[in-house]
TORDRENNU-619395 format. One record per residue (C-alpha): residue number from 1; y, z, x. Coordinates in nm, 2 decimals. Last residue first. Layout:
// TORDRENNU-619395
<r NUM,<Y,Z,X>>,
...
This chain:
// TORDRENNU-619395
<r 450,<-1.81,-3.48,-7.39>>,
<r 449,<-2.09,-3.25,-7.32>>,
<r 448,<-2.41,-3.33,-7.20>>,
<r 447,<-2.67,-3.34,-7.45>>,
<r 446,<-2.90,-3.62,-7.40>>,
<r 445,<-3.19,-3.41,-7.27>>,
<r 444,<-3.19,-3.58,-6.94>>,
<r 443,<-2.84,-3.60,-6.91>>,
<r 442,<-2.80,-3.22,-6.96>>,
<r 441,<-3.06,-3.14,-6.70>>,
<r 440,<-2.92,-3.39,-6.45>>,
<r 439,<-2.58,-3.19,-6.47>>,
<r 438,<-2.78,-2.90,-6.44>>,
<r 437,<-2.94,-2.99,-6.12>>,
<r 436,<-2.61,-3.12,-5.97>>,
<r 435,<-2.44,-2.80,-6.06>>,
<r 434,<-2.71,-2.59,-5.90>>,
<r 433,<-2.72,-2.76,-5.57>>,
<r 432,<-2.34,-2.73,-5.54>>,
<r 431,<-2.35,-2.39,-5.64>>,
<r 430,<-2.61,-2.27,-5.42>>,
<r 429,<-2.49,-2.47,-5.11>>,
<r 428,<-2.13,-2.31,-5.19>>,
<r 427,<-2.32,-1.96,-5.16>>,
<r 426,<-2.48,-2.06,-4.82>>,
<r 425,<-2.15,-2.21,-4.68>>,
<r 424,<-1.95,-1.88,-4.75>>,
<r 423,<-2.24,-1.67,-4.63>>,
<r 422,<-2.27,-1.82,-4.31>>,
<r 421,<-2.56,-2.05,-4.24>>,
<r 420,<-2.81,-2.02,-3.96>>,
<r 419,<-2.88,-2.31,-3.77>>,
<r 418,<-2.86,-2.69,-3.83>>,
<r 417,<-2.97,-2.66,-4.18>>,
<r 416,<-3.06,-2.35,-4.34>>,
<r 415,<-3.29,-2.36,-4.64>>,
<r 414,<-3.14,-2.23,-4.95>>,
<r 413,<-3.36,-1.99,-5.12>>,
<r 412,<-3.51,-2.05,-5.48>>,
<r 411,<-3.24,-1.84,-5.71>>,
<r 410,<-3.26,-1.51,-5.83>>,
<r 409,<-3.10,-1.34,-5.54>>,
<r 408,<-2.81,-1.57,-5.59>>,
<r 407,<-2.69,-1.33,-5.90>>,
<r 406,<-2.72,-1.33,-6.28>>,
<r 405,<-2.69,-0.95,-6.39>>,
<r 404,<-3.02,-0.80,-6.45>>,
<r 403,<-3.21,-0.55,-6.72>>,
<r 402,<-3.49,-0.37,-6.57>>,
<r 401,<-3.85,-0.47,-6.54>>,
<r 400,<-4.07,-0.22,-6.31>>,
<r 399,<-4.39,-0.28,-6.44>>,
<r 398,<-4.31,-0.63,-6.56>>,
<r 397,<-4.23,-0.75,-6.21>>,
<r 396,<-3.97,-1.03,-6.28>>,
<r 395,<-4.04,-1.40,-6.22>>,
<r 394,<-4.21,-1.42,-6.55>>,
<r 393,<-4.00,-1.45,-6.85>>,
<r 392,<-3.69,-1.24,-6.76>>,
<r 391,<-3.66,-1.40,-6.42>>,
<r 390,<-3.74,-1.76,-6.49>>,
<r 389,<-3.49,-1.77,-6.77>>,
<r 388,<-3.22,-1.61,-6.55>>,
<r 387,<-3.28,-1.88,-6.27>>,
<r 386,<-3.28,-2.17,-6.52>>,
<r 385,<-2.94,-2.03,-6.66>>,
<r 384,<-2.79,-2.03,-6.30>>,
<r 383,<-2.95,-2.35,-6.20>>,
<r 382,<-3.21,-2.41,-5.91>>,
<r 381,<-3.49,-2.28,-6.15>>,
<r 380,<-3.44,-2.61,-6.36>>,
<r 379,<-3.30,-2.58,-6.69>>,
<r 378,<-3.55,-2.45,-6.96>>,
<r 377,<-3.74,-2.71,-7.13>>,
<r 376,<-3.61,-2.86,-7.45>>,
<r 375,<-3.86,-3.00,-7.74>>,
<r 374,<-3.79,-3.33,-7.87>>,
<r 373,<-3.91,-3.31,-8.28>>,
<r 372,<-3.58,-3.23,-8.43>>,
<r 371,<-3.70,-2.89,-8.51>>,
<r 370,<-3.81,-2.83,-8.18>>,
<r 369,<-3.47,-2.96,-8.04>>,
<r 368,<-3.28,-2.70,-8.25>>,
<r 367,<-3.48,-2.41,-8.15>>,
<r 366,<-3.43,-2.50,-7.77>>,
<r 365,<-3.07,-2.58,-7.82>>,
<r 364,<-3.02,-2.24,-7.99>>,
<r 363,<-3.22,-2.06,-7.74>>,
<r 362,<-3.05,-2.20,-7.45>>,
<r 361,<-2.69,-2.13,-7.56>>,
<r 360,<-2.80,-1.77,-7.65>>,
<r 359,<-2.95,-1.70,-7.32>>,
<r 358,<-2.62,-1.82,-7.20>>,
<r 357,<-2.42,-1.59,-7.42>>,
<r 356,<-2.62,-1.28,-7.30>>,
<r 355,<-2.56,-1.37,-6.93>>,
<r 354,<-2.20,-1.42,-7.02>>,
<r 353,<-2.15,-1.09,-7.18>>,
<r 352,<-2.34,-0.89,-6.93>>,
<r 351,<-2.71,-0.78,-6.87>>,
<r 350,<-3.03,-1.00,-6.92>>,
<r 349,<-3.33,-0.81,-7.06>>,
<r 348,<-3.41,-0.99,-7.36>>,
<r 347,<-3.24,-0.78,-7.59>>,
<r 346,<-2.91,-0.85,-7.41>>,
<r 345,<-2.91,-1.21,-7.54>>,
<r 344,<-3.18,-1.42,-7.71>>,
<r 343,<-3.53,-1.38,-7.87>>,
<r 342,<-3.73,-1.66,-8.02>>,
<r 341,<-3.96,-1.64,-8.34>>,
<r 340,<-4.16,-1.89,-8.44>>,
<r 339,<-4.39,-1.82,-8.15>>,
<r 338,<-4.49,-1.52,-8.32>>,
<r 337,<-4.75,-1.34,-8.07>>,
<r 336,<-4.59,-1.52,-7.78>>,
<r 335,<-4.25,-1.45,-7.86>>,
<r 334,<-4.06,-1.76,-7.78>>,
<r 333,<-3.79,-1.75,-7.51>>,
<r 332,<-3.88,-2.11,-7.40>>,
<r 331,<-4.04,-1.98,-7.09>>,
<r 330,<-4.30,-1.77,-7.27>>,
<r 329,<-4.16,-1.40,-7.40>>,
<r 328,<-4.37,-1.08,-7.41>>,
<r 327,<-4.53,-0.98,-7.07>>,
<r 326,<-4.22,-1.08,-6.88>>,
<r 325,<-3.97,-0.99,-7.15>>,
<r 324,<-4.03,-0.62,-7.14>>,
<r 323,<-3.80,-0.62,-7.45>>,
<r 322,<-3.45,-0.43,-7.44>>,
<r 321,<-3.28,-0.13,-7.61>>,
<r 320,<-2.93,0.00,-7.53>>,
<r 319,<-2.86,0.35,-7.65>>,
<r 318,<-2.48,0.44,-7.70>>,
<r 317,<-2.21,0.60,-7.46>>,
<r 316,<-1.86,0.66,-7.54>>,
<r 315,<-1.50,0.62,-7.41>>,
<r 314,<-1.20,0.69,-7.58>>,
<r 313,<-1.01,0.39,-7.77>>,
<r 312,<-0.65,0.35,-7.84>>,
<r 311,<-0.55,0.64,-7.61>>,
<r 310,<-0.22,0.80,-7.55>>,
<r 309,<-0.13,0.90,-7.20>>,
<r 308,<0.08,1.18,-7.14>>,
<r 307,<-0.06,1.27,-6.77>>,
<r 306,<-0.15,0.92,-6.75>>,
<r 305,<0.06,0.83,-6.46>>,
<r 304,<-0.11,1.03,-6.20>>,
<r 303,<-0.46,1.08,-6.33>>,
<r 302,<-0.54,1.44,-6.45>>,
<r 301,<-0.47,1.30,-6.83>>,
<r 300,<-0.82,1.14,-6.75>>,
<r 299,<-1.00,1.48,-6.74>>,
<r 298,<-0.83,1.65,-7.09>>,
<r 297,<-0.88,1.34,-7.27>>,
<r 296,<-1.20,1.28,-7.19>>,
<r 295,<-1.31,1.66,-7.22>>,
<r 294,<-1.20,1.63,-7.59>>,
<r 293,<-1.39,1.31,-7.63>>,
<r 292,<-1.72,1.42,-7.50>>,
<r 291,<-1.80,1.30,-7.15>>,
<r 290,<-2.06,1.01,-7.14>>,
<r 289,<-1.80,0.76,-6.93>>,
<r 288,<-1.74,0.41,-6.86>>,
<r 287,<-1.44,0.44,-6.61>>,
<r 286,<-1.52,0.13,-6.42>>,
<r 285,<-1.15,-0.03,-6.49>>,
<r 284,<-0.93,0.18,-6.74>>,
<r 283,<-0.87,-0.06,-7.04>>,
<r 282,<-0.50,-0.15,-7.08>>,
<r 281,<-0.31,-0.21,-7.42>>,
<r 280,<0.02,-0.30,-7.50>>,
<r 279,<0.02,-0.62,-7.27>>,
<r 278,<0.08,-0.83,-7.56>>,
<r 277,<-0.20,-1.07,-7.45>>,
<r 276,<-0.46,-0.79,-7.50>>,
<r 275,<-0.67,-0.58,-7.26>>,
<r 274,<-0.47,-0.56,-6.96>>,
<r 273,<-0.68,-0.40,-6.67>>,
<r 272,<-0.63,-0.05,-6.55>>,
<r 271,<-0.68,0.07,-6.20>>,
<r 270,<-0.72,0.42,-6.05>>,
<r 269,<-0.65,0.46,-5.69>>,
<r 268,<-0.77,0.69,-5.44>>,
<r 267,<-0.65,0.83,-5.10>>,
<r 266,<-0.33,0.65,-5.16>>,
<r 265,<-0.15,0.55,-4.82>>,
<r 264,<0.20,0.66,-4.80>>,
<r 263,<0.44,0.41,-4.63>>,
<r 262,<0.52,0.21,-4.96>>,
<r 261,<0.60,0.53,-5.13>>,
<r 260,<0.69,0.38,-5.50>>,
<r 259,<0.61,0.05,-5.43>>,
<r 258,<0.24,0.19,-5.38>>,
<r 257,<0.06,-0.07,-5.18>>,
<r 256,<-0.31,-0.20,-5.29>>,
<r 255,<-0.58,-0.41,-5.11>>,
<r 254,<-0.79,-0.11,-5.05>>,
<r 253,<-0.75,0.22,-5.25>>,
<r 252,<-1.12,0.22,-5.39>>,
<r 251,<-1.12,0.39,-5.75>>,
<r 250,<-1.37,0.17,-5.90>>,
<r 249,<-1.65,0.20,-5.60>>,
<r 248,<-1.59,0.33,-5.26>>,
<r 247,<-1.34,0.63,-5.38>>,
<r 246,<-1.59,0.69,-5.68>>,
<r 245,<-1.88,0.72,-5.45>>,
<r 244,<-1.68,1.00,-5.19>>,
<r 243,<-1.81,1.29,-5.38>>,
<r 242,<-2.16,1.18,-5.39>>,
<r 241,<-2.43,1.07,-5.63>>,
<r 240,<-2.30,1.31,-5.90>>,
<r 239,<-1.99,1.12,-5.89>>,
<r 238,<-2.16,0.80,-6.00>>,
<r 237,<-2.32,0.97,-6.30>>,
<r 236,<-1.96,1.13,-6.40>>,
<r 235,<-1.83,0.76,-6.39>>,
<r 234,<-2.09,0.62,-6.62>>,
<r 233,<-2.28,0.34,-6.45>>,
<r 232,<-2.25,0.01,-6.59>>,
<r 231,<-2.38,-0.24,-6.30>>,
<r 230,<-2.66,0.03,-6.23>>,
<r 229,<-2.80,-0.03,-6.57>>,
<r 228,<-2.87,0.36,-6.65>>,
<r 227,<-3.20,0.54,-6.74>>,
<r 226,<-3.14,0.85,-6.96>>,
<r 225,<-3.47,0.97,-7.08>>,
<r 224,<-3.49,1.05,-7.42>>,
<r 223,<-3.76,1.32,-7.54>>,
<r 222,<-3.53,1.56,-7.67>>,
<r 221,<-3.21,1.42,-7.77>>,
<r 220,<-2.95,1.33,-7.52>>,
<r 219,<-2.65,1.57,-7.45>>,
<r 218,<-2.32,1.36,-7.43>>,
<r 217,<-2.09,1.53,-7.15>>,
<r 216,<-1.88,1.84,-7.14>>,
<r 215,<-1.67,1.85,-6.79>>,
<r 214,<-1.77,2.00,-6.48>>,
<r 213,<-1.87,1.72,-6.28>>,
<r 212,<-1.54,1.54,-6.40>>,
<r 211,<-1.31,1.83,-6.34>>,
<r 210,<-1.44,1.87,-5.98>>,
<r 209,<-1.39,1.50,-5.92>>,
<r 208,<-1.03,1.51,-6.04>>,
<r 207,<-0.97,1.80,-5.83>>,
<r 206,<-1.09,1.62,-5.52>>,
<r 205,<-0.89,1.34,-5.62>>,
<r 204,<-0.57,1.50,-5.66>>,
<r 203,<-0.61,1.71,-5.32>>,
<r 202,<-0.67,1.36,-5.15>>,
<r 201,<-0.37,1.21,-5.30>>,
<r 200,<-0.41,0.99,-5.60>>,
<r 199,<-0.26,0.65,-5.69>>,
<r 198,<-0.24,0.51,-6.03>>,
<r 197,<-0.24,0.13,-6.06>>,
<r 196,<-0.17,-0.13,-6.34>>,
<r 195,<-0.35,-0.48,-6.35>>,
<r 194,<-0.28,-0.80,-6.51>>,
<r 193,<0.10,-0.75,-6.46>>,
<r 192,<0.13,-0.97,-6.14>>,
<r 191,<-0.08,-1.24,-6.34>>,
<r 190,<0.19,-1.24,-6.61>>,
<r 189,<0.46,-1.24,-6.37>>,
<r 188,<0.31,-1.56,-6.20>>,
<r 187,<0.16,-1.56,-5.84>>,
<r 186,<-0.16,-1.39,-5.87>>,
<r 185,<-0.39,-1.18,-5.62>>,
<r 184,<-0.17,-0.94,-5.44>>,
<r 183,<-0.46,-0.82,-5.23>>,
<r 182,<-0.60,-0.60,-5.55>>,
<r 181,<-0.35,-0.70,-5.85>>,
<r 180,<-0.05,-0.53,-5.86>>,
<r 179,<0.16,-0.34,-6.11>>,
<r 178,<0.26,0.02,-6.06>>,
<r 177,<0.21,0.40,-6.17>>,
<r 176,<0.40,0.68,-6.05>>,
<r 175,<0.78,0.61,-6.22>>,
<r 174,<0.57,0.39,-6.45>>,
<r 173,<0.44,0.69,-6.66>>,
<r 172,<0.21,0.53,-6.92>>,
<r 171,<0.26,0.60,-7.28>>,
<r 170,<0.39,0.26,-7.37>>,
<r 169,<0.09,0.08,-7.21>>,
<r 168,<-0.12,0.22,-7.46>>,
<r 167,<-0.49,0.34,-7.30>>,
<r 166,<-0.84,0.20,-7.35>>,
<r 165,<-1.16,0.41,-7.28>>,
<r 164,<-1.47,0.27,-7.09>>,
<r 163,<-1.80,0.23,-7.27>>,
<r 162,<-2.15,0.32,-7.17>>,
<r 161,<-2.48,0.21,-7.18>>,
<r 160,<-2.82,0.39,-7.19>>,
<r 159,<-3.12,0.25,-7.09>>,
<r 158,<-3.43,0.15,-7.31>>,
<r 157,<-3.76,-0.02,-7.30>>,
<r 156,<-3.91,-0.12,-7.64>>,
<r 155,<-4.23,0.08,-7.73>>,
<r 154,<-4.53,-0.12,-7.72>>,
<r 153,<-4.75,-0.31,-7.95>>,
<r 152,<-4.54,-0.60,-7.94>>,
<r 151,<-4.53,-0.62,-8.33>>,
<r 150,<-4.50,-0.25,-8.39>>,
<r 149,<-4.22,-0.25,-8.16>>,
<r 148,<-4.02,-0.53,-8.29>>,
<r 147,<-4.06,-0.37,-8.66>>,
<r 146,<-3.91,-0.03,-8.51>>,
<r 145,<-3.60,-0.23,-8.35>>,
<r 144,<-3.56,-0.40,-8.67>>,
<r 143,<-3.54,-0.07,-8.88>>,
<r 142,<-3.34,0.13,-8.64>>,
<r 141,<-3.08,-0.18,-8.60>>,
<r 140,<-3.04,-0.35,-8.27>>,
<r 139,<-2.74,-0.21,-8.06>>,
<r 138,<-2.80,-0.35,-7.74>>,
<r 137,<-2.82,-0.72,-7.85>>,
<r 136,<-2.94,-0.84,-8.21>>,
<r 135,<-3.01,-1.19,-8.11>>,
<r 134,<-3.33,-1.24,-8.27>>,
<r 133,<-3.39,-1.64,-8.33>>,
<r 132,<-3.57,-1.76,-8.59>>,
<r 131,<-3.74,-2.11,-8.71>>,
<r 130,<-3.95,-2.05,-9.04>>,
<r 129,<-4.22,-1.81,-9.11>>,
<r 128,<-4.36,-1.43,-9.12>>,
<r 127,<-3.99,-1.29,-9.06>>,
<r 126,<-3.97,-0.97,-8.84>>,
<r 125,<-3.84,-0.70,-9.06>>,
<r 124,<-3.47,-0.52,-9.11>>,
<r 123,<-3.24,-0.80,-9.13>>,
<r 122,<-2.94,-0.66,-9.23>>,
<r 121,<-2.71,-0.90,-9.44>>,
<r 120,<-2.35,-1.07,-9.43>>,
<r 119,<-2.49,-1.42,-9.43>>,
<r 118,<-2.26,-1.68,-9.22>>,
<r 117,<-2.34,-2.04,-9.30>>,
<r 116,<-2.32,-2.29,-9.04>>,
<r 115,<-2.36,-2.67,-9.04>>,
<r 114,<-2.00,-2.72,-9.18>>,
<r 113,<-1.84,-2.53,-8.90>>,
<r 112,<-1.52,-2.37,-9.02>>,
<r 111,<-1.70,-2.02,-9.02>>,
<r 110,<-1.81,-2.08,-8.66>>,
<r 109,<-1.45,-2.18,-8.52>>,
<r 108,<-1.31,-1.90,-8.73>>,
<r 107,<-1.52,-1.62,-8.58>>,
<r 106,<-1.52,-1.74,-8.22>>,
<r 105,<-1.12,-1.74,-8.25>>,
<r 104,<-1.14,-1.40,-8.40>>,
<r 103,<-1.34,-1.27,-8.13>>,
<r 102,<-1.13,-1.43,-7.87>>,
<r 101,<-0.80,-1.29,-8.03>>,
<r 100,<-0.91,-0.93,-8.06>>,
<r 99,<-1.06,-0.94,-7.70>>,
<r 98,<-0.77,-1.08,-7.52>>,
<r 97,<-0.95,-1.22,-7.23>>,
<r 96,<-1.04,-1.16,-6.87>>,
<r 95,<-1.17,-1.43,-6.65>>,
<r 94,<-1.19,-1.28,-6.30>>,
<r 93,<-1.01,-1.40,-5.99>>,
<r 92,<-0.68,-1.22,-6.03>>,
<r 91,<-0.68,-1.09,-6.40>>,
<r 90,<-0.41,-1.29,-6.62>>,
<r 89,<-0.53,-1.31,-6.96>>,
<r 88,<-0.78,-1.58,-7.11>>,
<r 87,<-0.76,-1.66,-7.49>>,
<r 86,<-0.82,-2.02,-7.49>>,
<r 85,<-1.03,-2.02,-7.19>>,
<r 84,<-1.27,-1.73,-7.33>>,
<r 83,<-1.27,-1.92,-7.66>>,
<r 82,<-1.41,-2.23,-7.49>>,
<r 81,<-1.65,-2.02,-7.28>>,
<r 80,<-1.77,-1.84,-7.57>>,
<r 79,<-1.82,-2.18,-7.74>>,
<r 78,<-2.04,-2.36,-7.50>>,
<r 77,<-2.01,-2.73,-7.46>>,
<r 76,<-2.29,-2.76,-7.21>>,
<r 75,<-2.06,-2.81,-6.92>>,
<r 74,<-1.86,-2.53,-7.00>>,
<r 73,<-2.15,-2.29,-7.00>>,
<r 72,<-2.28,-2.43,-6.66>>,
<r 71,<-1.95,-2.36,-6.53>>,
<r 70,<-1.92,-2.01,-6.64>>,
<r 69,<-2.29,-1.97,-6.51>>,
<r 68,<-2.13,-2.08,-6.18>>,
<r 67,<-1.88,-1.81,-6.21>>,
<r 66,<-2.14,-1.57,-6.27>>,
<r 65,<-2.32,-1.67,-5.95>>,
<r 64,<-1.98,-1.64,-5.73>>,
<r 63,<-1.89,-1.86,-5.42>>,
<r 62,<-1.83,-2.20,-5.60>>,
<r 61,<-1.82,-2.13,-5.97>>,
<r 60,<-1.52,-1.85,-5.90>>,
<r 59,<-1.46,-1.74,-6.26>>,
<r 58,<-1.54,-1.37,-6.17>>,
<r 57,<-1.61,-1.13,-6.45>>,
<r 56,<-1.65,-1.20,-6.82>>,
<r 55,<-1.38,-0.91,-6.87>>,
<r 54,<-1.28,-0.76,-7.18>>,
<r 53,<-1.50,-0.44,-7.13>>,
<r 52,<-1.74,-0.25,-7.34>>,
<r 51,<-1.72,-0.35,-7.70>>,
<r 50,<-1.63,-0.71,-7.69>>,
<r 49,<-1.67,-0.87,-8.07>>,
<r 48,<-1.85,-1.22,-8.08>>,
<r 47,<-1.84,-1.22,-8.44>>,
<r 46,<-1.53,-1.03,-8.62>>,
<r 45,<-1.63,-0.71,-8.86>>,
<r 44,<-1.41,-0.48,-8.65>>,
<r 43,<-1.46,-0.17,-8.45>>,
<r 42,<-1.82,-0.21,-8.28>>,
<r 41,<-1.94,0.06,-8.08>>,
<r 40,<-2.16,0.32,-8.31>>,
<r 39,<-2.27,0.02,-8.53>>,
<r 38,<-2.19,-0.04,-8.89>>,
<r 37,<-2.40,-0.17,-9.17>>,
<r 36,<-2.19,-0.35,-9.45>>,
<r 35,<-1.95,-0.46,-9.21>>,
<r 34,<-2.14,-0.55,-9.01>>,
<r 33,<-2.51,-0.69,-9.07>>,
<r 32,<-2.46,-1.04,-8.92>>,
<r 31,<-2.71,-1.31,-9.02>>,
<r 30,<-2.62,-1.67,-8.92>>,
<r 29,<-2.76,-1.94,-9.10>>,
<r 28,<-2.79,-2.25,-8.92>>,
<r 27,<-2.85,-2.62,-9.03>>,
<r 26,<-2.96,-2.85,-8.77>>,
<r 25,<-2.71,-3.14,-8.64>>,
<r 24,<-2.74,-3.05,-8.23>>,
<r 23,<-2.37,-2.92,-8.31>>,
<r 22,<-2.52,-2.68,-8.53>>,
<r 21,<-2.79,-2.56,-8.28>>,
<r 20,<-2.53,-2.52,-8.01>>,
<r 19,<-2.28,-2.33,-8.24>>,
<r 18,<-2.56,-2.09,-8.38>>,
<r 17,<-2.70,-2.01,-8.05>>,
<r 16,<-2.32,-1.92,-7.91>>,
<r 15,<-2.26,-1.69,-8.19>>,
<r 14,<-2.61,-1.53,-8.20>>,
<r 13,<-2.59,-1.46,-7.78>>,
<r 12,<-2.22,-1.33,-7.79>>,
<r 11,<-2.27,-1.11,-8.11>>,
<r 10,<-2.36,-1.24,-8.45>>,
<r 9,<-2.70,-1.09,-8.49>>,
<r 8,<-2.99,-1.24,-8.64>>,
<r 7,<-3.00,-1.62,-8.62>>,
<r 6,<-3.19,-1.83,-8.88>>,
<r 5,<-3.27,-2.21,-8.80>>,
<r 4,<-3.27,-2.44,-9.09>>,
<r 3,<-3.50,-2.78,-9.10>>,
<r 2,<-3.82,-2.62,-9.22>>,
<r 1,<-4.12,-2.73,-9.09>>,
């Protein structure tokens, strides 16, 4: 048996898989096709480049399932969380990062590892032998995607993913916009400037919705159906669901007070989140879009404070493919028809940066452990990682399988003691149980972090 793990794809999952396997003493070849073969969404040749958002979402490891997943990855010595912590930006209770510094940090750490070799090549077919992890993410190349479809005997499932625009701070009119985190979360100056807010009156909001609905949008090719992941809906799709939908979603005005008019309650508020440590770039929160570029500039400049905005990047939309994992993968993320191949990341049907990296962490450990002669089972279902693995490899209904963020609904229920638990107590019980189970799993595998 070969002593090398080959990993295809240098995104969140592939980078984390490489780090984990190498730290277990196994040689790793990380195959990344960029920059020789580019994608629609990537802008650099860095590994672990963030394309949709710069946020890893909530970092609360006692009340939030994704925060718990952060905790588990830190406990397992995860590279993605190390670099996220090293390049974190103030973002209230969320973990947001300077995306360029983060990706550069991940790249430098991987290139410096003596057990990792980076190969800038495109893998176009499924290998016949060896130890492989396919972590190509939502932008799997056409050739490899077709090879996967041929092997599985079915077409890969697909939905469409959208990207939010990024604005240069210097172009924001601060006589209309203001800095404030919702509910005034944040005590330092950096924390207070994590979010920009642009208020709208009822009339401005109604005109914005009209323009959004009427704008030119990306037209899909014949035969493609536009299914969307609910956690990343284009704003125009949300608007089509009802004129008030955005006011109760990304444009909700609650927890914010406009210092320019403190006695006037905004009808809606557009928030922008800092995108880099310098504070020169801000992304428009929740404004993923399929509008064409010309329409985007016109519609977004209707937002008070953004009338003269300059965009570092406009939004976009791309095809996102994933496996019907409940029918194709076993509980160690191996392709049933070719068990020398594992899959990791978004292509398995998890959604989100952290979830993708977590599946890479497990795939890397499992592949390395198999080579070293002590196979590793998935963590218990009571943990965040274990709950995700169980969901995608058998817990979900195959006929209706769709990408899923980690959430407490995937965990075995907590039994109420002494009467009905409140939500905070129930979530704390979930996280306490998960931390204990994950720590036991790490100790049993002999791989707990130093």
